[in-house]
N, C-alpha and C positions, 0 to 999 in steps of 0.2 A: 504494499500500499504506499502510495506517495504521500509525503507529509512535509509540512512547513513548521519550523520552530520559531516562536517569538518569545523574547525575554523582555518583559516590561521593566524599565528602569525608573523606579519612583523616587529614588534618592540620588541626586546628582552631585552629592558631596564627594570630593576627591578621596580616593582610597589611600591608605597608608601603604608603606612598603610591603608588598606581598611576599617578598623573599625572606622575610623574618622567619626563622625556623624555631624559635624558642617558645616561651609561654605567653608572650605578649599578645593581646587580642588584635586581630587584623581583620578589617572588613573584607568581604569577598569581592574581588574585581568583577565588574559586569561581564567582561569577556570570559572569565573563568566560569561564571554562571551559565553563559551561553554554551561553552564547551561541554559542561556537565549535562545540560539539557539535551544537546545533540547526542551525547553518549547514552543517555537514557533512552532516546528514540532508537538508536542503533541496537540497544540491548534487546529489543523485541522485533528486530529485523525490519524496521521501517526504512523506506527509501526517502531520505531527507533531501528534497530538491531545492530548498532554500531555507535560510535561517538569518536572524538578525536581532539586534537590540532596538527596542522601541521606547523612546522617552515618553514618560507619562507625567507631565508636570502637575496635572489636576485629575485624579481618578474620577471617573463618572460612575454613579451607582448603577446605571442601566447597562453599560457596555465596558466599563473600565477605561477604554480608550475614548478619546474625543471623537466627535462625529466625523470630522475630516479625516482623521487617521484611520477610522474604521473603513471609510470608503477607499482610502489609498491602499490599505491592506487587502481589501476585497479584490481590487484590481490585480494585485500580485497573486492572490490565490487562484483567480481565474486564469491568469497568464501561465501559471505553472501547472494548472490542472490538478491541483492538490485535492486529495480526498479527505485528508485529516489535517487539522491545525492544532498544534500544541502551544498553549500559552503557559509559560513557566511561572505561574503565579496562581494563588487561590482565586477561583471564580465562584460567585454566588450562582445558584440555579437560574436566576433571572438573567444574569450576565451571560451565562453559557448558552441559554436559549436564544437570546437576542443576537449574539455573535454568530450562531449557527444559521439563523435566518439571514443575516447580512452577508455572510460569506458563502452560503449555500454549500457548507461542508461540515463534517463532524468536528466538534471542538472538544479537546481534553485539557483540563488544567493539570497542574503538577501532581496533585493527589491522585487524580484519575489515571495518569500515566504510570505512577509508581505502583498503583493497584494492578494495572495490566501486567506489569513486569513480574510482580509477585505471583499473580495468577498463573503465569507461564512457567515460572521457576519452581514452584512448590512441587515436591515429589511424594513426600510421605503423607499419610492420612492426616496427621496432626497439622502439617503445613497447609494442606489444602483446606482443612477446617478453619484455620486461622485466617487465611486469605479470603475465604467465602464470607466469614463474619465481617471482615473489614469492608468487603464489597457491598454487602447488604446494608450495613450502617450508612455507607456513603450514598447508596442508591435511594434509601428511604427518604432522604432530604431533597431528592431531585425528581420525584415523581411528576412534578409539574411539567418537566420537559417531555416525558414519555407519552403524555395524553393530551397534546395540544389540539388534537382533532376532537376531543371530548371536553373542551372547556365548559365552564358553567354557562348555561343559556338562560335567557330571560323567559320566565314562565308566567302564565296567568292563572286565574282561578285558584289561588292558594298554593301553587307550585313555586317554591322559592329557588329551587336549584334544578339543574339538568342532570343528564346521565353521566356527564364528566365527573361530577363530584362523587357520585356513587362509585364509579370505576376506580378513581383514585383512592377512596377510602377502602375499597375492597383490596386493592393492591397493597396498601399500607398495612392492612390487617394481616395479609398473607406473609409479607416480609417480616412483620413483628413476630408471627408464630415461628417462622423459620429461624429467626435470630435466637429466640428462646431455646429451640431445639439444639442449635449449634453451641450455644453457651453451656448447656447441660453436658454435651458431649466433651467440650473442652475442659469442663470441670473434672470429668472422669480422666481426661488426659493428664490434667494437673496432679490428680491423686496418684495416678500410675507413675508419673515422673517423680513424684515425691517419694514413692516406695523404692524406685530404682536408686534415687539419690541416697536414701537411708541405708540401702544395702551396700552401696559404695562406701559410705561413711564407716561401716562396720569392718571394712577390709583391714585397716583403714589407710587410704592414701590421701594426701592433701589434693584439693581441687584447684586447677589453674584454668582460667577462662580467657580466651582471645576476644577482644573487642576492637573496633576501629571503623573508620569511614569505609564505605564500600570501595572496593578495588584498591585497598591499601596493601594487599598481599597477604591477608590473614590465612587463606586456604593454602597458599603456596608455603607459607611458613609452617602451618600445621602439618602438611605433607612431609616437609623436610625434617621436622623434629620427630615425627612419629612413624615415618615410612608408611604413611597412609596413602589412599588414592582418591581423596576428595577432589571433586571437579574444581579446577583452578584455571580460569581464563581471564584475559585482559579485557573484561567487560564489567559494567556495573551490575551488581547483584548476581554474580555467577552462581552462587549457592545461597540457599535459604534455610534448609533444614539443618538442625544442629548435629554435630558429630562428636563422639567422645572416644578417645584412644588413651592407652597407657603411655606415659612419658618416662624414660629412664634418664636419671640425672647422673652427673659425673661421679659422685661418691657412692654409687650403687643403689641409692634409694629410688623410689618410684613416686610419680604423681599421676593424676588424671587430668588430661588436657581436653578442653572442649572448644570447638569452633562454632561461633554463633553468627547470626545474620548481620550483615554490614549495616552501619548507620549512614544517614545522609541528612543534609540540612533540610529544615522544614519537614521532617518526617511526619506524615499524617498521624494525628493523635489516635485515629481508629486503628492504625497498624500497631502503634505501641501498645495499645490496650489488647489487641488480638494476640500479639506475640508475647504477652506477659508470661505465659506458662513457659515458653522457651527461654525467655530472658531471666527466669528464675535461677538458671544455671549460673548466670553472672552474679546474681544477688548472693548466692550461697558459696561462691568461690573463696578460697583462702587467699588467692593472688590473682589479680586482674592484669593481663598484658594488653596495654593499649598500643596497637600497631598503627603506626603513622607512615604514610607515603612521604618521606622527607624530601623527595625530588619534585613534589608537586608545589607549584607556586602558592597554592592556597592551603598549605599544610597547617598553618597556624589557626586559620578560621575553621578548618575541618576538625582540629583538636577541640575547639570551643563547641562545635556541634555535637561531637561525641560525648563530651562532658555534660552537655545539657541533657542528653538522653539518659546518661547515667544518673544524673541528679533526679530525673523523673522517676527512676527506679529506687531512689533512696540512697544512692552512692555518691559521696562527695570525694572525687578523685584527688583533688588538691588538699583536702583535709585529712586524707588517709594515705600519705606517701608510702608507708610500709606495705600497704595492701595493693597499691597500683604502681606498675612499672611501665614506663613508656619504652616502646621498641621502635626505633627510627629505622624503617625498612627502605629498601631500594637504593642502598648506598652505591650499587653498581652503575646507577644512572648519573652519578655525580662525577665530575672530572677530579683530577688529583688535588687541585687546590681546594675545591669545594669539600672534598672528603676530609682534608686536614682540618679546615675551620669548623666543619659540622661535627667532627669527632670531638674537638675541644668543647664545642657548645653542649654536646651530649653529656660530657663529663660534668659540666657545670650544673646541668639539670638532672643529674642522676639517671640519665637515660642510657640505652645501649644502642649503638649504631650497628646495623646488620644488613646483609643481603641474603634473602631467602633463596635467591637463584644461585649465587656463587658459594654460599656457605660462610661468607666473611662475617666474623663476629658472633657466630652461633655458639662457639665454645664459651665465650665470655657471657653470653645470654644464659646458657644452661647453668653455668656457675653462679650467676646472680640469682636465678630462680631458686636454686638449691639453698643459697645463703639466706634469702628472704624467708623461704619456707621454714628453714631450721631455726631462724631467729625467733619464730613464734612457737616452736616446739622444743620443749626442754628434753635434753638427753640425760637419762638416769641409768644406773646399774642396780641390779637386784639379784640376789642368790636365792634360788628356789629349792625347797626340800622335795624329796621324791613323792610325798603325799599331797603336794599342793598342785594337783592336776587342774582343779577348777580355776585357781588363780592364773596358772600358765595359759589355760584356754582363754580367759578374759583378756589377758595381755596380748595374745596373738590376734584376737578379734578387734581390739580397740587401740592398739598401739602399733607402731612400726618397730619390729625387732631388727636391730642393726647387726648385732653379733650374738652368737649362742655358743657358750663354751662348756663342755662337760668337765666337771671337777672331780668326779669319782664318788663312789658311795651313792650314786643316783642323784647327786646334787648338780644343779645347772646354773651357770652365771649368764644373765641376760643384760645386754645393753640395748635400751629401747628409747625411741622418741615418742613423747606423749604430748598431745595437744593441750593447751592451757585449760580447756573446759573439762578435761578428763584427768587432770593431774590430781585433784583432790580425791576423786574416787579411787584412783590407784593407791594413794596414800592410806585411805581407809581400809581397803582390802588387804594391802600388804603390810601396813604399819609404817608410819612415816619414818621411823628410825631406821628401817631397812633400806630406804632409798638413798642412794648416794649420787650426787651430781657427777656426771661424766665430764672429762676434759678432752673430748674428741677434737 
């Protein structure tokens, strides 16, 4: 399908330096917004025949754009023979309907486009349910567009409304009923996921979650670290469904690594709500790896967008530095001079510069992951008597056994890592006096 992409520019204030790679907030340059919008269109295989920035000094309630600009863009749509026009900005149902009439083409706003991409990318039953829920919530507010041929009619003899009102109300009721059904199914998914998470916690290995802006290289990094085969392509939202694999750390310990859906600026609230069950993996993680495309000119503003979504999940990345580690990816796309300056800046911000493609910096990343996880988990030594089978079983189910040494006469010396929340219970079961801090 041929498409045209328009990015309304409502704020003409000059952007700050977009090449800043640190933590300073940077406004997103209009051209970067346009490139991203075109990338979103390519993600669902649309043929983009034209694209451009459209200044909007005074947004109009009826059409967003001014009357003259609407007519000008209509000429471009006709000249290019476009079947679809993408407006990278939220549109009200009325604005969307009026623009479709003026341009004689289907119109999608940013939310609608992202929903279309998610609908195509979802593979698992959970993912499809989440996308369908977001679609239905979005459509419910736009039924006015779907039934323009049945708009309210003037009636006499006591009839206040026409058949259009009845049809819209019927559709709204059907959508509401389907939304209720999907939410019940997703609640079951949430309970199932919680059970799986609880069983993993009993192993127990610490949980590490990958988050980041879409196309930052999360899936490529996930594959490299875990030798997995998650789909990783140079397109926005290549993967949606979460994947979990074991991660072996340099010291021999293990962790559980999960790859999650990529974030994006102005992520529709309906999608954040729909994917909340999936994003619970992030909420429960012991360590969050924020993967950033450090070669992207908009990397600083992308960081702010990701942190905004994390804040919506109740995670303040800046206030929890021990729990969140920034991974500056795609170092291979920087020249030698940029790599040197970026590496120095990464050190100043306690970040790790890596390349998931070449493997550069991954050994440092794994060592930092292990260091941060172990910093939360105390290592202790305990000697078990032959008759303490129940205590030995509890330790193996709830702690990470680092070493096990047979002492003779059936006695065993264990060196274990224990999470802070389980340290007191271990002390009660074994006796606090028996636990000795290890100097590993």
